[in-house]
C-alpha positions as CSV (number, residue, x, y, z in Angstrom):
1,X,-86.6,-32.0,-53.8
2,X,-82.5,-31.9,-53.9
3,X,-83.2,-29.5,-56.0
4,X,-83.7,-25.6,-54.5
5,X,-86.7,-24.4,-56.1
6,X,-87.8,-21.3,-57.7
7,X,-91.2,-19.9,-56.0
8,X,-94.1,-18.1,-57.8
9,X,-96.9,-16.0,-56.6
10,X,-99.9,-14.4,-57.4
11,X,-103.2,-13.8,-56.7
12,X,-104.5,-16.3,-58.6
13,X,-103.9,-18.4,-62.0
14,X,-102.4,-15.3,-63.8
15,X,-99.1,-15.7,-62.6
16,X,-99.2,-18.8,-64.8
17,X,-98.3,-16.6,-67.6
18,X,-94.8,-16.0,-65.6
19,X,-94.5,-19.3,-64.8
20,X,-95.0,-20.3,-68.5
21,X,-92.2,-18.1,-69.2
22,X,-89.6,-19.1,-67.0
23,X,-90.3,-22.6,-67.7
24,X,-89.4,-21.6,-71.5
25,X,-85.9,-20.0,-70.4
26,X,-84.9,-21.8,-68.1
27,X,-86.2,-26.0,-68.4
28,X,-83.6,-27.4,-65.9
29,X,-85.3,-24.9,-62.8
30,X,-88.1,-26.7,-60.4
31,X,-91.0,-23.9,-60.0
32,X,-93.4,-23.9,-57.0
33,X,-96.4,-22.0,-58.1
34,X,-99.0,-20.5,-55.3
35,X,-102.2,-19.0,-56.5
36,X,-103.9,-17.0,-53.8
37,X,-107.3,-17.7,-54.8
38,X,-109.2,-17.7,-51.4
39,X,-108.3,-13.6,-51.6
40,X,-108.8,-12.7,-55.1
41,X,-109.2,-10.4,-56.5
42,X,-106.4,-8.3,-55.2
43,X,-107.4,-5.6,-57.4
44,X,-110.3,-4.5,-54.7
45,X,-108.2,-5.3,-51.7
46,X,-106.5,-2.4,-49.6
47,X,-102.6,-1.6,-49.9
48,X,-102.4,-3.4,-46.3
49,X,-104.2,-6.6,-47.0
50,X,-102.3,-7.3,-49.8
51,X,-99.0,-6.7,-48.2
52,X,-100.2,-9.1,-45.4
53,X,-101.3,-12.0,-48.3
54,X,-97.9,-12.0,-49.7
55,X,-95.9,-11.6,-47.2
56,X,-97.4,-14.3,-45.5
57,X,-97.3,-16.7,-48.6
58,X,-93.4,-15.7,-49.2
59,X,-92.8,-16.7,-45.2
60,X,-94.4,-19.9,-46.0
61,X,-92.1,-20.3,-48.9
62,X,-89.0,-19.3,-47.1
63,X,-90.0,-22.6,-44.7
64,X,-89.3,-24.7,-47.9
65,X,-86.1,-23.2,-48.3
66,X,-86.8,-21.7,-52.2
67,X,-84.4,-20.1,-53.7
68,X,-86.0,-16.9,-55.1
69,X,-89.5,-15.4,-55.1
70,X,-91.4,-14.0,-58.4
71,X,-94.1,-11.8,-57.6
72,X,-96.0,-12.4,-60.2
73,X,-98.6,-10.2,-60.3
74,X,-99.0,-6.3,-61.1
75,X,-101.1,-5.6,-58.1
76,X,-99.2,-7.2,-55.2
77,X,-96.1,-5.7,-56.5
78,X,-97.1,-2.2,-57.1
79,X,-98.8,-2.5,-53.7
80,X,-95.2,-3.1,-51.9
81,X,-92.4,-4.7,-53.7
82,X,-90.1,-3.0,-51.4
83,X,-92.4,-3.8,-48.1
84,X,-91.5,-7.5,-49.0
85,X,-87.9,-7.1,-49.7
86,X,-87.3,-5.4,-46.0
87,X,-89.1,-8.1,-44.3
88,X,-87.6,-10.9,-45.9
89,X,-83.9,-11.5,-45.5
90,X,-81.4,-13.4,-47.7
91,X,-84.3,-14.3,-50.3
92,X,-84.1,-12.6,-53.9
93,X,-87.3,-11.0,-54.7
94,X,-88.5,-10.0,-57.8
95,X,-91.9,-8.2,-59.0
96,X,-93.7,-7.7,-62.2
97,X,-94.9,-4.6,-63.6
98,X,-96.1,-3.2,-66.5
99,X,-93.4,-2.9,-69.6
100,X,-93.7,0.6,-70.1
101,X,-89.9,1.7,-70.7
102,X,-90.0,-1.0,-73.4
103,X,-92.9,0.3,-75.2
104,X,-91.6,3.7,-75.0
105,X,-88.2,2.7,-76.4
106,X,-90.2,0.6,-79.1
107,X,-93.1,2.6,-80.1
108,X,-92.5,4.3,-83.5
109,X,-95.7,6.8,-83.1
110,X,-94.5,7.5,-79.7
111,X,-98.3,6.2,-78.6
112,X,-99.1,3.3,-76.8
113,X,-101.9,2.2,-74.3
114,X,-101.3,0.2,-71.1
115,X,-104.6,-2.0,-69.6
116,X,-104.0,-2.8,-66.1
117,X,-106.2,-4.2,-63.1
118,X,-108.2,-0.8,-61.4
119,X,-105.5,-1.1,-58.6
120,X,-102.2,-1.1,-60.6
121,X,-103.5,1.9,-63.4
122,X,-104.4,4.3,-60.7
123,X,-101.2,3.9,-58.3
124,X,-98.7,6.3,-58.0
125,X,-96.0,3.6,-58.8
126,X,-97.2,2.8,-62.4
127,X,-97.6,7.3,-62.9
128,X,-94.2,7.7,-61.7
129,X,-93.6,4.6,-64.4
130,X,-94.9,6.5,-67.0
131,X,-93.7,9.8,-66.0
132,X,-89.8,8.4,-65.6
133,X,-89.9,6.6,-69.0
134,X,-92.4,7.6,-71.3
135,X,-92.6,11.6,-70.5
136,X,-92.5,12.4,-74.5
137,X,-95.2,9.7,-75.3
138,X,-99.0,9.6,-75.3
139,X,-100.1,7.3,-72.8
140,X,-103.1,5.8,-72.3
141,X,-103.6,4.4,-69.1
142,X,-106.5,1.9,-68.6
143,X,-108.1,0.3,-65.7
144,X,-110.1,-2.7,-66.3
145,X,-109.9,-5.8,-63.3
146,X,-113.0,-7.6,-64.7
147,X,-111.0,-9.4,-67.3
148,X,-109.2,-11.0,-64.5
149,X,-112.7,-13.0,-63.7
150,X,-113.1,-14.4,-67.3
151,X,-109.2,-15.7,-66.8
152,X,-110.3,-17.0,-63.8
153,X,-113.0,-19.0,-64.8
154,X,-111.2,-20.3,-67.4
155,X,-113.1,-18.3,-70.3
156,X,-110.2,-17.2,-72.6
157,X,-112.0,-17.6,-76.1
158,X,-115.8,-17.2,-77.7
159,X,-118.3,-14.7,-78.3
160,X,-119.6,-13.9,-75.0
161,X,-115.3,-12.9,-74.1
162,X,-114.8,-11.0,-77.2
163,X,-117.5,-8.9,-76.5
164,X,-116.6,-8.3,-73.0
165,X,-112.8,-7.2,-74.7
166,X,-114.5,-5.3,-76.9
167,X,-116.1,-3.3,-74.2
168,X,-113.0,-2.9,-72.1
169,X,-110.6,-1.9,-75.4
170,X,-113.6,0.5,-76.5
171,X,-111.7,3.6,-75.3
172,X,-108.8,2.8,-77.7
173,X,-111.2,2.4,-80.8
174,X,-109.9,6.2,-82.5
175,X,-106.5,6.4,-80.6
176,X,-103.5,6.2,-83.2
177,X,-101.5,4.1,-81.0
178,X,-98.7,1.1,-82.2
179,X,-98.6,-1.1,-79.1
180,X,-100.9,-1.9,-75.8
181,X,-99.0,-3.0,-73.2
182,X,-100.9,-5.8,-71.0
183,X,-100.3,-4.8,-67.4
184,X,-101.7,-8.2,-65.8
185,X,-100.4,-11.1,-65.3
186,X,-103.6,-12.8,-66.1
187,X,-104.0,-10.6,-69.6
188,X,-101.9,-12.7,-72.1
189,X,-104.0,-15.7,-71.4
190,X,-106.4,-13.4,-73.6
191,X,-104.0,-12.3,-76.0
192,X,-105.5,-14.0,-79.4
193,X,-109.1,-12.4,-78.4
194,X,-107.0,-9.3,-77.4
195,X,-104.9,-8.9,-80.9
196,X,-108.1,-9.3,-82.9
197,X,-110.0,-6.5,-81.5
198,X,-107.2,-4.2,-81.8
199,X,-106.3,-4.9,-85.2
200,X,-103.0,-5.8,-86.6
201,X,-101.5,-2.7,-86.7
202,X,-101.3,-2.6,-82.5
203,X,-98.8,-4.9,-81.2
204,X,-98.7,-7.0,-77.8
205,X,-96.1,-6.3,-75.1
206,X,-96.5,-8.6,-71.5
207,X,-93.6,-8.5,-68.9
208,X,-93.3,-12.8,-69.1
209,X,-89.9,-12.7,-71.1
210,X,-88.2,-9.9,-69.1
211,X,-89.7,-11.2,-65.7
212,X,-87.8,-15.0,-66.8
213,X,-84.8,-13.3,-67.9
214,X,-84.4,-11.0,-64.8
215,X,-84.6,-14.8,-63.0
216,X,-82.1,-16.1,-64.7
217,X,-80.0,-13.1,-64.4
218,X,-80.3,-13.2,-60.4
219,X,-79.6,-16.8,-60.6
220,X,-76.5,-16.7,-63.0
221,X,-75.1,-14.1,-60.5
222,X,-76.2,-16.4,-57.2
223,X,-74.3,-19.3,-58.9
224,X,-77.8,-21.4,-58.2
225,X,-79.2,-21.5,-61.9
226,X,-79.8,-25.3,-62.9
227,X,-78.3,-26.4,-65.6
228,X,-79.2,-30.0,-65.7
229,X,-81.5,-32.3,-64.3
230,X,-85.2,-33.1,-64.7
231,X,-87.5,-30.0,-63.5
232,X,-90.3,-30.6,-61.1
233,X,-93.1,-28.4,-60.7
234,X,-95.9,-27.9,-57.8
235,X,-98.8,-25.9,-57.7
236,X,-100.4,-24.8,-54.5
237,X,-103.8,-22.6,-54.0
238,X,-105.5,-21.3,-51.5
239,X,-108.6,-21.9,-52.6
240,X,-110.4,-24.8,-54.3
241,X,-108.3,-27.3,-55.5
242,X,-110.3,-29.0,-57.8
243,X,-112.1,-25.7,-59.4
244,X,-108.4,-23.9,-60.0
245,X,-106.6,-27.5,-61.5
246,X,-109.4,-27.6,-63.9
247,X,-108.5,-23.9,-64.6
248,X,-104.9,-24.0,-64.6
249,X,-105.5,-26.8,-67.5
250,X,-107.0,-24.7,-70.0
251,X,-104.7,-22.1,-69.4
252,X,-101.8,-24.0,-70.0
253,X,-103.1,-26.8,-72.3
254,X,-101.3,-29.8,-70.0
255,X,-102.5,-31.7,-67.2
256,X,-101.8,-30.0,-64.2
257,X,-102.6,-31.2,-60.6
258,X,-102.7,-28.4,-57.9
259,X,-102.7,-29.1,-54.2
260,X,-104.6,-26.6,-51.9
261,X,-102.4,-24.8,-48.3
262,X,-103.2,-23.4,-45.9
263,X,-101.7,-20.3,-45.6
């Protein structure tokens, strides 16, 4: 490709929600997506393991001469965004974290919840995020990694999924919150079900739009933003390409061809 690509990395297919947001905001940008499906879920791995996997993928992408990398995984970002930057030269790396600051700014009740993977919810990073930006709020911090498995299997609607979401969100039943932060990039694909379970009085927030705008700012500053041209999209996985292709097509509602990558 003549045009340099943006790279998007996730432990699996959740980062496709970030891919969607970038495509919507930057329609001329070509993107390579890498899902580390052979090694998910990251939430059950050690910090050292997650860092090693992400760095391997970043170095793989650097050889493709990508112009920017998005770590489209809250768990991977929390595990070591500064570490990845320190070990990668001359390549901008953007992470994704739960939009706690936004929730604190818009919550009229000063009470909201954050749902993330167990790793992210328990991390010092997230606790510091809440303390820094939402110190004056009542914040319910929920950890749940099981919803990731539902998305990875392509099950994002139906009675069974709804029952599972109801069980996960049960601690919020009697809470007086007005916002729910989706702190995992997999969760926006469950947004219709989650919205139905929490009711119309609770608004959902995710990181997609904020990450896409950050990508645009970085590319504008480096004068590498693509303003014209027809984009090309490459999808790679370390897992089973056929299965990942089927799931990606369900999540994005479009024809997707995923290629196996040995990383």
